[in-house]
BAPA-31842 format. One record per residue (C-alpha): residue number from 0; z, x, y. Coordinates in pm, 1 decimal, decimal comma. Example, Ala and Ser with C-alpha at 12.3 -4.5 7.8 and 13.67 -1.06 7.14 Angstrom:
<rs>
+-----+----------+----------+----------+
| num |        z |        x |        y |
+-----+----------+----------+----------+
|   0 |    780,0 |   1230,0 |   -450,0 |
|   1 |    714,0 |   1367,0 |   -106,0 |
+-----+----------+----------+----------+
</rs>
This chain:
<rs>
+-----+----------+----------+----------+
| num |        z |        x |        y |
+-----+----------+----------+----------+
|   0 |  -1900,2 |    341,6 |    -52,7 |
|   1 |  -2254,5 |    223,5 |     18,8 |
|   2 |  -2382,4 |    512,5 |   -190,2 |
|   3 |  -2159,3 |    407,6 |   -474,5 |
|   4 |  -2297,8 |     51,0 |   -451,8 |
|   5 |  -2651,3 |    179,4 |   -467,9 |
|   6 |  -2573,1 |    396,7 |   -772,2 |
|   7 |  -2432,9 |     90,5 |   -949,8 |
|   8 |  -2758,1 |    -94,9 |   -869,2 |
|   9 |  -2953,9 |    187,5 |  -1034,3 |
|  10 |  -2736,3 |    154,5 |  -1342,5 |
|  11 |  -2806,4 |   -216,9 |  -1349,1 |
|  12 |  -3178,4 |   -171,8 |  -1392,2 |
|  13 |  -3280,0 |   -229,1 |  -1759,2 |
|  14 |  -3480,5 |     28,3 |  -1953,8 |
|  15 |  -3767,7 |   -222,0 |  -1977,5 |
|  16 |  -3794,7 |   -232,4 |  -1592,5 |
|  17 |  -3780,9 |    153,0 |  -1575,8 |
|  18 |  -4073,7 |    175,2 |  -1815,1 |
|  19 |  -4281,2 |    -70,1 |  -1606,7 |
|  20 |  -4225,2 |    109,9 |  -1278,6 |
|  21 |  -4542,7 |    279,4 |  -1158,0 |
|  22 |  -4383,9 |    593,3 |  -1014,0 |
|  23 |  -4472,4 |    965,4 |  -1055,8 |
|  24 |  -4110,8 |   1033,0 |  -1150,5 |
|  25 |  -3912,3 |    865,6 |  -1421,6 |
|  26 |  -3537,1 |    868,0 |  -1422,6 |
|  27 |  -3410,9 |   1048,9 |  -1727,6 |
|  28 |  -3127,5 |    939,3 |  -1942,5 |
|  29 |  -2905,9 |   1229,2 |  -1861,2 |
|  30 |  -2939,9 |   1152,9 |  -1490,1 |
|  31 |  -2827,9 |    791,7 |  -1560,2 |
|  32 |  -2533,3 |    931,3 |  -1751,7 |
|  33 |  -2443,5 |   1149,6 |  -1455,7 |
|  34 |  -2463,8 |    850,0 |  -1221,2 |
|  35 |  -2235,9 |    647,2 |  -1447,8 |
|  36 |  -1985,9 |    938,3 |  -1459,4 |
|  37 |  -1985,4 |    956,3 |  -1079,0 |
|  38 |  -1931,3 |    577,5 |  -1051,5 |
|  39 |  -1631,2 |    597,7 |  -1294,9 |
|  40 |  -1478,0 |    886,2 |  -1100,3 |
|  41 |  -1525,7 |    728,6 |   -756,2 |
|  42 |  -1413,7 |    377,3 |   -852,5 |
|  43 |  -1042,4 |    439,6 |   -773,0 |
|  44 |  -1140,5 |    566,6 |   -428,4 |
|  45 |  -1352,6 |    252,9 |   -372,3 |
|  46 |  -1064,1 |     29,7 |   -467,9 |
|  47 |   -810,2 |    203,6 |   -245,8 |
|  48 |  -1057,3 |    206,7 |     44,3 |
|  49 |  -1119,4 |   -163,8 |     17,0 |
|  50 |   -745,5 |   -235,9 |      0,0 |
|  51 |   -620,7 |    -27,7 |    292,7 |
|  52 |   -909,6 |   -139,0 |    522,6 |
|  53 |   -823,8 |   -504,9 |    478,8 |
|  54 |   -780,3 |   -731,8 |    779,4 |
|  55 |   -524,4 |  -1008,3 |    836,9 |
|  56 |   -303,4 |   -861,3 |    566,5 |
|  57 |    -25,6 |   -606,0 |    522,4 |
|  58 |   -171,3 |   -257,4 |    462,0 |
|  59 |     98,8 |    -16,7 |    565,4 |
|  60 |    293,0 |    -83,2 |    240,1 |
|  61 |    -14,7 |     21,3 |     39,8 |
|  62 |    -31,6 |    375,8 |    161,7 |
|  63 |    228,7 |    537,1 |    -64,5 |
|  64 |    120,2 |    326,7 |   -361,7 |
|  65 |   -251,8 |    420,7 |   -299,5 |
|  66 |   -174,4 |    790,8 |   -282,5 |
|  67 |     26,8 |    787,5 |   -606,0 |
|  68 |   -225,4 |    555,9 |   -768,7 |
|  69 |   -511,7 |    790,4 |   -691,3 |
|  70 |   -316,8 |   1082,6 |   -829,4 |
|  71 |   -250,4 |    899,7 |  -1156,1 |
|  72 |   -611,4 |    784,3 |  -1176,9 |
|  73 |   -750,5 |   1131,0 |  -1123,8 |
|  74 |   -515,1 |   1278,3 |  -1384,5 |
|  75 |   -649,8 |   1028,7 |  -1637,4 |
|  76 |  -1008,4 |   1096,7 |  -1540,3 |
|  77 |   -953,9 |   1469,6 |  -1573,5 |
|  78 |   -846,7 |   1418,4 |  -1937,0 |
|  79 |  -1168,1 |   1228,6 |  -2003,1 |
|  80 |  -1424,0 |   1431,5 |  -1819,5 |
|  81 |  -1264,7 |   1769,8 |  -1767,4 |
|  82 |  -1509,7 |   1844,6 |  -1492,0 |
|  83 |  -1478,4 |   2069,0 |  -1191,3 |
|  84 |  -1564,2 |   1774,6 |   -962,9 |
|  85 |  -1253,8 |   1588,9 |  -1073,4 |
|  86 |  -1040,0 |   1903,4 |  -1028,8 |
|  87 |  -1171,1 |   1946,8 |   -673,8 |
|  88 |  -1099,4 |   1581,1 |   -599,7 |
|  89 |   -744,5 |   1631,5 |   -732,5 |
|  90 |   -686,0 |   1931,5 |   -512,6 |
|  91 |   -838,3 |   1768,3 |   -207,8 |
|  92 |   -635,7 |   1452,4 |   -258,0 |
|  93 |   -312,4 |   1648,2 |   -283,9 |
|  94 |   -391,7 |   1856,5 |     24,2 |
|  95 |   -507,7 |   1564,2 |    242,7 |
|  96 |   -303,4 |   1267,8 |    127,4 |
|  97 |     24,5 |   1378,7 |    -24,4 |
|  98 |    184,5 |   1424,4 |    315,8 |
|  99 |    167,5 |   1045,4 |    370,5 |
| 100 |    403,2 |    996,1 |     75,6 |
| 101 |    691,8 |   1153,1 |    264,1 |
| 102 |    622,7 |    961,5 |    594,3 |
| 103 |    930,3 |    746,1 |    663,5 |
| 104 |    731,0 |    457,9 |    814,8 |
| 105 |    514,6 |    418,3 |    504,6 |
| 106 |    813,9 |    448,4 |    271,7 |
| 107 |    999,8 |    175,8 |    458,7 |
| 108 |    689,5 |    -45,0 |    473,6 |
| 109 |    652,3 |    -20,4 |     95,1 |
| 110 |   1025,4 |   -101,3 |     45,7 |
| 111 |   1020,1 |   -394,2 |    296,3 |
| 112 |    711,7 |   -539,8 |    133,3 |
| 113 |    857,6 |   -792,2 |   -108,8 |
| 114 |    568,3 |   -724,0 |   -348,1 |
| 115 |    705,2 |   -379,4 |   -425,9 |
| 116 |   1055,2 |   -311,0 |   -291,1 |
| 117 |   1157,6 |     -7,5 |   -494,3 |
| 118 |    896,7 |    -37,3 |   -769,6 |
| 119 |    691,0 |    239,1 |   -608,8 |
| 120 |    970,5 |    495,8 |   -637,4 |
| 121 |    977,7 |    772,8 |   -901,5 |
| 122 |   1258,1 |    763,2 |  -1152,6 |
| 123 |   1332,7 |   1128,4 |  -1097,4 |
| 124 |   1453,5 |   1335,8 |   -795,6 |
| 125 |   1697,1 |   1050,6 |   -698,8 |
| 126 |   1414,3 |    892,1 |   -499,7 |
| 127 |   1547,2 |    542,2 |   -560,3 |
| 128 |   1887,9 |    625,8 |   -410,1 |
| 129 |   1735,7 |    816,2 |   -125,8 |
| 130 |   1526,7 |    519,9 |    -20,8 |
| 131 |   1825,5 |    284,8 |    -56,5 |
| 132 |   2017,2 |    519,4 |    175,8 |
| 133 |   1728,7 |    530,8 |    424,3 |
| 134 |   1708,8 |    150,7 |    419,0 |
| 135 |   2081,4 |    120,9 |    479,2 |
| 136 |   2063,8 |    361,3 |    771,5 |
| 137 |   1781,5 |    166,0 |    931,4 |
| 138 |   1971,3 |   -155,8 |    871,5 |
| 139 |   2279,8 |    -21,4 |   1045,9 |
| 140 |   2073,9 |    104,8 |   1341,6 |
| 141 |   1895,2 |   -227,0 |   1384,3 |
| 142 |   2219,4 |   -418,6 |   1342,6 |
| 143 |   2401,8 |   -211,9 |   1607,3 |
| 144 |   2139,1 |   -239,2 |   1880,5 |
| 145 |   2118,6 |   -615,8 |   1864,3 |
| 146 |   2413,9 |   -769,6 |   2051,3 |
| 147 |   2325,1 |  -1116,0 |   1920,7 |
| 148 |   2378,3 |  -1016,2 |   1560,9 |
| 149 |   2717,3 |  -1113,3 |   1429,1 |
| 150 |   2876,2 |  -1016,5 |   1103,4 |
| 151 |   2889,6 |  -1337,5 |    896,0 |
| 152 |   3020,5 |  -1164,6 |    579,3 |
| 153 |   3327,3 |  -1319,5 |    437,5 |
| 154 |   3656,5 |  -1127,1 |    445,9 |
| 155 |   3668,0 |  -1131,3 |     67,5 |
| 156 |   3310,9 |  -1116,7 |    -54,4 |
| 157 |   3249,0 |  -1236,6 |   -406,6 |
| 158 |   3168,1 |   -977,9 |   -675,7 |
| 159 |   2807,7 |   -868,1 |   -670,5 |
| 160 |   2594,8 |   -968,6 |   -959,0 |
| 161 |   2533,7 |   -639,1 |  -1144,9 |
| 162 |   2236,5 |   -575,4 |  -1352,7 |
| 163 |   2233,3 |   -346,4 |  -1656,1 |
| 164 |   2170,7 |    -40,5 |  -1435,1 |
| 165 |   2528,7 |    -79,4 |  -1301,8 |
| 166 |   2679,4 |   -201,0 |  -1626,8 |
| 167 |   2854,8 |    133,3 |  -1693,1 |
| 168 |   3016,5 |    150,3 |  -1348,2 |
| 169 |   3393,8 |     94,8 |  -1333,1 |
| 170 |   3423,5 |   -196,2 |  -1094,9 |
| 171 |   3789,8 |   -135,1 |  -1031,9 |
| 172 |   3720,6 |    211,1 |   -900,3 |
| 173 |   3406,5 |    116,8 |   -701,7 |
| 174 |   3472,7 |    105,5 |   -324,5 |
| 175 |   3406,4 |   -232,7 |   -160,6 |
| 176 |   3053,0 |   -230,1 |    -19,2 |
| 177 |   3000,6 |   -247,6 |    355,2 |
| 178 |   2808,1 |   -547,2 |    497,3 |
| 179 |   2489,4 |   -338,7 |    522,7 |
| 180 |   2515,9 |   -218,0 |    164,2 |
| 181 |   2573,1 |   -576,5 |     52,4 |
| 182 |   2264,8 |   -704,2 |    230,4 |
| 183 |   2052,6 |   -415,1 |    108,5 |
| 184 |   2157,2 |   -477,0 |   -249,9 |
| 185 |   2107,3 |   -853,1 |   -214,1 |
| 186 |   1751,0 |   -801,8 |    -89,8 |
| 187 |   1656,4 |   -541,9 |   -346,9 |
| 188 |   1807,3 |   -733,8 |   -641,9 |
| 189 |   1605,4 |  -1046,8 |   -570,3 |
| 190 |   1275,4 |  -1089,3 |   -765,3 |
| 191 |    969,6 |   -937,2 |   -617,8 |
| 192 |    706,5 |  -1153,9 |   -460,7 |
| 193 |    418,9 |  -1266,0 |   -672,8 |
| 194 |     88,3 |  -1072,4 |   -628,2 |
| 195 |    -72,2 |  -1354,5 |   -440,5 |
| 196 |    231,6 |  -1416,1 |   -211,9 |
| 197 |    224,1 |  -1359,0 |    159,3 |
| 198 |    476,9 |  -1099,2 |    291,6 |
| 199 |    479,7 |  -1257,4 |    638,9 |
| 200 |    546,6 |  -1598,5 |    497,2 |
| 201 |    821,6 |  -1447,2 |    282,6 |
| 202 |   1006,9 |  -1296,4 |    577,9 |
| 203 |    961,7 |  -1608,6 |    786,0 |
| 204 |   1135,7 |  -1804,8 |    516,7 |
| 205 |   1402,9 |  -1536,7 |    463,8 |
| 206 |   1483,4 |  -1495,0 |    834,7 |
| 207 |   1808,7 |  -1696,4 |    825,2 |
| 208 |   1927,5 |  -1502,7 |    521,4 |
| 209 |   1810,3 |  -1157,4 |    627,0 |
| 210 |   1782,8 |  -1153,4 |   1005,9 |
| 211 |   1810,4 |   -774,5 |   1039,4 |
| 212 |   1562,5 |   -706,3 |    758,1 |
| 213 |   1320,1 |   -957,3 |    915,1 |
| 214 |   1313,7 |   -755,6 |   1233,1 |
| 215 |   1263,2 |   -431,4 |   1037,6 |
| 216 |    978,8 |   -589,4 |    834,3 |
| 217 |    813,2 |   -706,4 |   1162,5 |
| 218 |    829,0 |   -347,1 |   1288,5 |
| 219 |    693,5 |   -165,0 |    981,7 |
| 220 |    463,0 |   -411,3 |    808,3 |
| 221 |    239,5 |   -455,4 |   1111,3 |
| 222 |    136,1 |    -88,8 |   1110,5 |
| 223 |   -233,6 |    -70,5 |   1013,7 |
| 224 |   -299,9 |    180,9 |    736,9 |
| 225 |   -636,0 |    276,7 |    891,6 |
| 226 |   -832,5 |    231,0 |   1206,6 |
| 227 |  -1110,2 |     45,1 |   1019,9 |
| 228 |  -1020,2 |   -303,4 |   1153,4 |
| 229 |  -1035,4 |   -177,6 |   1514,3 |
| 230 |  -1363,4 |      3,6 |   1456,0 |
| 231 |  -1508,5 |   -316,5 |   1309,6 |
| 232 |  -1414,3 |   -487,5 |   1636,8 |
| 233 |  -1623,7 |   -238,1 |   1829,3 |
| 234 |  -1917,5 |   -305,7 |   1595,3 |
| 235 |  -1887,3 |   -675,1 |   1658,5 |
| 236 |  -1848,4 |   -622,7 |   2031,5 |
| 237 |  -2165,1 |   -406,4 |   2038,4 |
| 238 |  -2359,0 |   -704,9 |   1912,8 |
| 239 |  -2227,1 |   -933,1 |   2188,7 |
| 240 |  -2244,4 |   -694,6 |   2482,8 |
| 241 |  -2610,5 |   -591,5 |   2449,7 |
| 242 |  -2796,1 |   -448,0 |   2753,3 |
| 243 |  -2999,1 |   -763,7 |   2790,8 |
| 244 |  -2673,9 |   -968,8 |   2810,3 |
| 245 |  -2500,9 |   -754,4 |   3064,0 |
| 246 |  -2643,1 |   -951,0 |   3361,1 |
| 247 |  -2462,5 |  -1268,7 |   3261,5 |
| 248 |  -2213,0 |  -1390,2 |   3517,5 |
| 249 |  -1843,0 |  -1415,1 |   3439,8 |
| 250 |  -1858,0 |  -1796,5 |   3445,3 |
| 251 |  -2120,8 |  -1799,9 |   3174,7 |
+-----+----------+----------+----------+
</rs>
């Protein structure tokens, strides 16, 4: 990413400055065009890298979205540039990153992040229903292992508010949902969190309403997407524990 920043700096130099530089080699226009093309192609990777390496924020829910976002961005770039470089990036991304899309932990993290819920799912291959079923299974497992959890659902639950997706369903022939299905639907049907909202604050506020989901969110949303935050800690520590400081006593 540092190389990308330097390339942008080169593009920011005005032609007048290039003409005044006393150097044996002058950067040609076609070279500047190549640098600009590289910056355009690598920009999606820069954005994703900055997002998933964030600290003090939820990053596990960004993994599936990042992989699919990169795929869509590269497909658009391929239509513009039609270069072998973009094709290689597409192939490499599919080989290296697509496996993360099917990882259960990242799928659940994206679903339990109130920013996204099921917005990341494809409309085909029944993915929406598959993730709903997975969430229901995890809910039932978490509910059954906690002896303090009690079923507070009324004996005769009121009819669920149905959106237009379910408008064609025959309510009289629809089986009564189980408590887990009711809570899953209640969570998924609520509006998504605003972009600047805090997922941890959301689940803290929703804990009385969704106690089981709050525990699941605490389990999956704390997973770091990368090891970058830990590596940064080592870099900071190396500045503190220098050889000349190693003779300090514990008290100091």
